[in-house]
C-alpha positions as CSV (number, residue, x, y, z in Angstrom):
1,X,133.6,87.4,84.7
2,X,131.7,90.6,85.7
3,X,128.5,92.0,84.4
4,X,130.4,94.2,81.8
5,X,132.4,91.3,80.4
6,X,129.6,88.8,80.0
7,X,128.5,88.0,76.5
8,X,124.9,87.9,77.7
9,X,123.1,89.8,80.3
10,X,122.4,87.8,83.5
11,X,119.0,86.2,83.9
12,X,117.9,88.8,86.4
13,X,118.6,91.8,84.3
14,X,115.3,92.0,82.5
15,X,113.2,91.9,85.7
16,X,115.5,94.4,87.4
17,X,115.2,96.7,84.5
18,X,111.4,96.4,84.5
19,X,111.3,97.3,88.2
20,X,113.8,100.2,87.7
21,X,111.5,101.6,85.0
22,X,108.6,101.8,87.5
23,X,110.9,103.7,89.9
24,X,112.1,106.4,87.4
25,X,109.8,109.1,88.9
26,X,109.3,107.6,92.3
27,X,110.4,108.9,95.7
28,X,112.1,106.0,97.4
29,X,111.4,107.7,100.7
30,X,107.7,107.0,100.2
31,X,106.9,104.4,102.8
32,X,104.1,102.9,100.7
33,X,106.2,102.4,97.6
34,X,107.6,99.0,98.7
35,X,104.2,97.7,99.5
36,X,102.8,98.8,96.1
37,X,105.7,97.2,94.3
38,X,105.3,93.9,96.2
39,X,101.5,94.0,95.5
40,X,102.2,94.4,91.8
41,X,104.8,91.6,91.7
42,X,102.4,89.2,93.5
43,X,99.2,90.0,91.7
44,X,100.4,91.2,88.2
45,X,103.8,89.5,87.7
46,X,106.2,91.1,85.3
47,X,107.6,89.5,82.1
48,X,105.4,86.4,82.2
49,X,107.1,85.3,85.3
50,X,105.6,83.7,88.4
51,X,106.0,85.4,91.8
52,X,108.4,82.6,92.7
53,X,110.5,83.3,89.7
54,X,110.4,87.1,90.4
55,X,111.6,86.5,94.0
56,X,114.4,84.2,92.9
57,X,115.7,86.6,90.2
58,X,115.6,89.6,92.5
59,X,117.5,87.6,95.1
60,X,120.0,86.6,92.5
61,X,120.4,90.2,91.5
62,X,121.2,91.3,95.0
63,X,123.6,88.4,95.6
64,X,125.5,89.1,92.3
65,X,128.4,91.4,91.9
66,X,126.8,93.1,89.0
67,X,125.8,96.7,89.0
68,X,122.0,96.9,89.0
69,X,122.1,100.5,87.7
70,X,124.7,99.8,85.0
71,X,124.1,102.6,82.5
72,X,125.1,100.3,79.6
73,X,122.5,97.7,80.5
74,X,119.7,99.4,82.3
75,X,117.6,102.6,82.1
76,X,119.4,105.6,83.5
77,X,118.3,106.2,87.0
78,X,118.0,109.2,89.3
79,X,118.6,106.8,92.2
80,X,122.0,105.5,93.3
81,X,123.1,101.9,93.3
82,X,123.0,101.8,97.1
83,X,119.4,103.2,97.1
84,X,118.2,100.6,94.5
85,X,119.8,97.8,96.4
86,X,118.3,98.9,99.7
87,X,114.9,99.2,98.0
88,X,115.0,95.7,96.4
89,X,116.1,94.3,99.7
90,X,113.1,95.8,101.4
91,X,110.9,94.3,98.5
92,X,112.3,90.8,99.2
93,X,111.7,91.1,102.9
94,X,108.1,92.2,102.3
95,X,107.5,89.4,99.9
96,X,108.7,87.0,102.5
97,X,106.4,88.6,105.1
98,X,103.5,88.2,102.6
99,X,103.8,84.4,102.4
100,X,101.8,82.4,101.6
101,X,101.3,84.4,98.4
102,X,97.8,84.6,96.9
103,X,97.1,82.2,94.1
104,X,96.8,83.9,90.7
105,X,93.6,83.2,88.8
106,X,95.7,82.9,85.6
107,X,99.1,83.9,84.2
108,X,100.6,84.4,80.8
109,X,103.0,81.8,79.5
110,X,105.0,81.4,76.3
111,X,102.8,81.0,73.2
112,X,102.4,77.7,71.6
113,X,104.2,76.9,68.3
114,X,102.1,77.8,65.3
115,X,101.5,74.2,64.4
116,X,99.8,73.6,67.8
117,X,97.6,76.7,67.3
118,X,96.4,75.6,63.9
119,X,95.5,72.2,65.3
120,X,93.8,73.5,68.4
121,X,90.2,73.4,69.4
122,X,88.1,76.6,69.2
123,X,86.1,77.0,72.4
124,X,84.5,80.4,71.7
125,X,85.1,84.0,70.8
126,X,85.6,86.8,73.3
127,X,83.4,89.6,72.0
128,X,86.1,92.2,72.5
129,X,89.0,93.6,70.5
130,X,92.6,92.9,71.4
131,X,93.3,96.1,73.2
132,X,90.1,95.8,75.2
133,X,91.1,92.4,76.4
134,X,94.6,93.7,77.2
135,X,93.1,96.5,79.2
136,X,90.8,94.1,81.1
137,X,93.3,91.4,82.1
138,X,96.5,93.4,82.0
139,X,98.3,91.0,79.7
140,X,99.9,91.9,76.4
141,X,99.5,89.9,73.1
142,X,102.5,89.0,71.0
143,X,102.6,89.4,67.2
144,X,103.5,86.4,65.1
145,X,102.8,84.7,61.8
146,X,100.4,81.8,62.0
147,X,99.2,80.0,58.9
148,X,100.7,82.7,56.7
149,X,98.9,85.6,58.4
150,X,100.1,88.0,61.0
151,X,98.1,87.6,64.2
152,X,98.2,88.6,67.8
153,X,98.6,85.7,70.3
154,X,98.4,85.4,74.1
155,X,98.5,82.1,76.0
156,X,97.2,81.9,79.5
157,X,97.7,79.2,82.1
158,X,94.6,78.5,84.3
159,X,94.7,77.2,87.9
160,X,94.1,73.6,86.7
161,X,97.2,73.8,84.5
162,X,95.1,73.9,81.3
163,X,96.2,76.5,78.8
164,X,94.1,78.7,76.6
165,X,95.5,80.6,73.7
166,X,93.8,83.8,72.5
167,X,94.2,84.7,68.9
168,X,93.1,87.7,66.8
169,X,92.1,88.3,64.0
170,X,90.0,85.2,63.8
171,X,88.3,84.3,60.5
172,X,86.7,87.6,59.3
173,X,86.2,88.9,62.8
174,X,88.4,91.2,64.9
175,X,87.1,89.6,68.1
176,X,89.5,87.4,70.0
177,X,89.3,83.6,69.6
178,X,89.9,81.2,72.5
179,X,91.6,77.9,71.7
180,X,92.6,74.9,73.8
181,X,94.8,72.0,72.8
182,X,93.2,69.1,71.0
183,X,91.9,66.6,73.6
184,X,91.2,69.2,76.3
185,X,87.6,69.4,77.5
186,X,85.8,72.2,75.7
187,X,83.2,72.6,78.5
188,X,85.7,72.5,81.3
189,X,88.0,75.0,79.5
190,X,85.1,77.4,78.8
191,X,84.0,77.3,82.5
192,X,87.4,77.7,83.9
193,X,88.5,80.5,81.5
194,X,85.4,82.6,82.2
195,X,85.8,82.1,86.0
196,X,89.5,82.9,86.0
197,X,89.5,85.9,83.6
198,X,86.0,87.4,83.9
199,X,85.8,87.5,80.1
200,X,82.7,86.3,78.3
201,X,82.7,83.7,75.5
202,X,80.3,83.2,72.6
203,X,79.3,79.6,72.2
204,X,80.9,78.0,69.2
205,X,79.4,75.4,66.9
206,X,80.2,71.9,68.2
207,X,83.6,70.5,67.1
208,X,84.8,73.6,65.4
209,X,88.5,74.0,65.2
210,X,91.1,76.4,63.8
211,X,90.3,77.2,60.2
212,X,92.9,78.6,57.7
213,X,91.4,82.0,56.8
């Protein structure tokens, strides 16, 4: 069944559309465009994906029989299907040439279920507002209802594999709270989080956890 007849878009469609969006006003003849695209995919992955996932999805897209510039499933493009396929082919070749890829200091991952957040351990508060944090680390919070209140949430995976969830608003403050799963080391989490993100953390009272406020 082709791309039009499928009940759901193929797994690669979201990433391809995200890349196509960045090319709307780009000149594909610009020799540096491929390098800039690859640098972005490797250092600021799209859609909470890892570089390995981005590479695999772009490869699947090019190997598929689906139309990458399908007007019913993608952003209308000034570039032809052939031009987009050639561009993404160059991107994959440059990604291969760039191996081994640089290790990311952190990456965003799907947020924890609300019940895990409400039982998490509070490791400190980032003395910044949500949009300042987003601007600093180039990651976007998601909105959700936690403990009966709408909040913004962002979960980051650190190099050790430990995850830190950022939540705002927190208590009566609009600063961003940092949480780890119960049982994780508060001291190790604080140190790794600050080293990975460059964000500061206020020191919390010992043993303080999520409070229903």
